[in-house]
N, C-alpha and C positions, 0 to 999 in steps of 0.2 A: 491635423492633430493625430498623434499616435495613441494606440490603445494596447492594453494587456488583458488577457483572459484568464480568470481563475476557475478551475474545475474542481468540484468536490464529488468524488465517487462514493456515495453513501450506501447504507444498507438497503434503503428503500427507493432511492432515486439518485440521478446524476444532476447536479446543479451547475450552471455556468453564470458567471458575473463578469461583464465587461467594464473596465475602469480606465480612466485616463491615468497617466503615469504620476499624477499628483493625488490620486485616490478618489476621484469623483466617479460614482457609478453612473453608467449611461444605459445599460440594458442587462436583463437577466432572463434566464429560461430554465425550465426543469423538465426532465423526462423520467418517468418511473419504470420499474421493472419488477417482475414477480419474485417472491421468496419461495423456494421449493422445499417442501418438507416431506420427503419420501417415506420417512419413518419417524416415530416419536423420538425426539431429541436431536434429529438431524436438521441442519439448516444449510441450504445450498443455493447457488445462483449459477446461471449459464454465463460465462464471461463474454460470450458474443452479444448478450443482451446489453452489456455495458457499452460495447461499440455502437450498437444500434441507438442507444440513448444519447451517446456523444454526438453522433451524426445528426440526430433529431434536434439536439440543443444548438448545434452549429447552424443548422438551416434556419431555426427560429431566430437566432441572434442576427443572422445576416438579413433576414426579412425586416427585423425591427431597426437595425442600424447598418444600412448598406455601406457606409464608409469603412466598415471593417474589412471589406474585400481588398482595399488598398492601403489600410493604415494599421492593421493588426501586426504587432511586432513580436509578441511572445505569449506563451501559454505555460502555466504551471498547475500543480495539482495539490489537493489534499485527498485522503482516501481512508476508507475503513481499514482498520489494522488487522494483522494476523491471518487473514483469510488465504487459504492455500490455492494457488493456481499452478497446474502442471501442464507443460507444453511438450509436444513431440519435436522431432528434428526440424520440421518445417515451421515451427512456431504456432501450431494449432493446438487448442485445448484438448487434452485427453479425457477429461471428465468435467463435471460441474465443479466449480470452486466450493470448497468446504469453508464455511464462514466462521467468523470469530465467535458467534453465539451458538455454534454447534457443540453439543455436549456428549458426543458418542465416545470420547477418548479417555475416559477415566482409567481404563486398564493400561493405556499407554502412558498416562501420567504416572501411575504407580511404577511402571517399568523404568521410566526415566529416573525417578527418585531412587529406586533400588540400585540401578546400575551406575548412576553418577554421584548420588549423595550430595555432600556439601560442595563438591567441585562445580556442580552446575551453578549454584548460587554465586560461587566465587567468580566464575567466568562471565555469567550473564546478568548477575544482580537480581535474578528472578527465580522462583521455583516453578516447577511444571504444573500448569493449569490447563484445563480443557480448551480455553480460548486461544492459546498460543499455537504457533505453526508447527513446531517439531512434533507434538503428539499426533497431529493430523498426518504428517509424513509417515509416522510409524504405523498408523491405522491403515494407510494405503499399502504400505509394505506387506502387512499381514493379510489383509482382506482382498486386495486387488493387486497381487504381485505382477500380473501381466501389464498393468498400467505403469507400475513403478519401473519395470524393465524398459518401457518405451520412453520414459521421462528423460528429456534432455535439458529442460529449463524449468526452474522453480521461481515463481514471481509472486508478488502480492498485487491486489487489484489495480491500484493506480499505476503500478509499474507495467502491468499488462497493457494499459492504455498508452503509457509512454512508449512501449515497444511497438504498438500499432502505429503510432505517429512517426517514429524515427527509425524503426528496425533495430534498435539497440536494447540490450538486456542490462538493466541497471536497477538499483534500489538505494534509496537514501538511508542514512544512518538511523534516523528516528524510527522508521518502519523496520529496519533490520534488527534493531534492538528488541523488537517484540516477537521475534521468531524463535527465540531460545537457541539460535545458531551463531550469534555474534559474541565474540570476546569484547565486552564493552570497553574495558580499559585499553586494549590494544587497537580497537576499531578495525578488526579483521574478522573474517569467518573463523570460527574456533576449530582448529585441527583436532583437539581431543574429542569434541562432541561429534564432529563429522566421522571420525574414525570409529568411535564407539557404536554409532548407529548406521554405519554403512552408507553414508551419503558422500558422493564424489563432489569435490569442490567445484568441478567443472560445470555442474548443473546450476550453481548459484550465480547470481548476476554480479556485475561490477558494482562495488560500493562507491557512492558519490554523496556529496553534501547537498542539502536542499536547494542551495543557490547555484549549484553547478549546472552547466549546459549539458543536457542529454544529447542534443543533436538538433538537426533542422527537420522541419516537417517534410515528409517524403514529397518529391515533385508530383507524383501521381495524385496525392491528396490535395496539394495546392491547386492542381488543375481541376479536380473534381468539385471542390468547394468554390472555385472561382477566385481564390486569393491571387493577387498580382505581385506580391513581394514575398521574399523568404521570411519564414516564421521560426523563431527560436523556441525550443522546448526545454524547460528547466526542470530540475529534480523534483521539487515539491517535498511533501512530508506526510507523516501520519496525521490523521485528522485531529487528534487531541493535541499533538505538538503544535500544529498550525493554529488551532483555536487559542491555545495559551499565548502564543506569540502575538497573535492579532489583538488579544485582549490586554496586552501589555504586561503579561506575567513574566517579567524578566529579572526580578529581584526576590530574595527569599521571603520578604514580609508580605508579599501579595499572593493571593490564591484565586482560583476560579472554580465555581460549581457549574458543571455542564450536564444538563438533563436532556437526553435525546432518546435514541433507541437503547443506549446504555446511559448510566449515570456515573459520573466521575468527579473527583475533586483534584484539581491540578495545581501544583506548586513548582517552584524553580529552585534547583540546587546548582548555582553557577559553576562551582568547581568540580561537581560530580563525585567528590570524595566522601561518599556516604555508604553506610552498610545497614540496610534494613532487614538483613537475614531472610530476604524473600517475603517478608510480611506485607510490604507495599510494593507495587509495581515500580520499577525504575527503568526508564528508557533514555 
């Protein structure tokens, strides 16, 4: 029998669930990691802790379900949204990730609103808020310019894990829509936003759909974990988008209240042709 593995890279822990391809759960595991609060209002994590947690989860799942070594076919992800991961030329983190619930960026949000105005909402369907990724970029540009100069890759958490597994730099559209860097209508990185704030498009990852193939698990990881067959790694999505899809929120008359580290109410707009003037998040 073949299996698939779903990984959720959350704010407090990484969870893994092994399922058959018809949806029967056979094993699960969790590994937690610390939240770092160096100053009031700051919220950070070490991206390497996510890798350690992933490795721990894989080892536990293999001990619970040894058949995985020869029968795991694919892995995909959901993950915490917005959190900023900056990597150097060799793909190593340059600093701790600045998380979605970090609120140090009020000044940068005001700057974005002043310099972009209604154009930001027109392009991204959202207004600048502290949780989103772009304000975090501007904070690093101002307060840690030496780190920004060394930055060669910008990712979100689950996409850093995808890079670790495949060596490829990619981000799916649901997570990209929460960065304030995506032209939502065109489904491309927004040239006006990047130009305005001095962000080179080359540091941004390839955009992919959630069901797209990221690549194959690196041979050295296959060998390390003891897997005997190639394993496909798929795009995945933002945690809220994945939760809504899993709960069947695929038509406008349905909604989902999700209460976790954050609290959200999720609904579906199938054609995407809406304009909330930035008063509601739209991804």
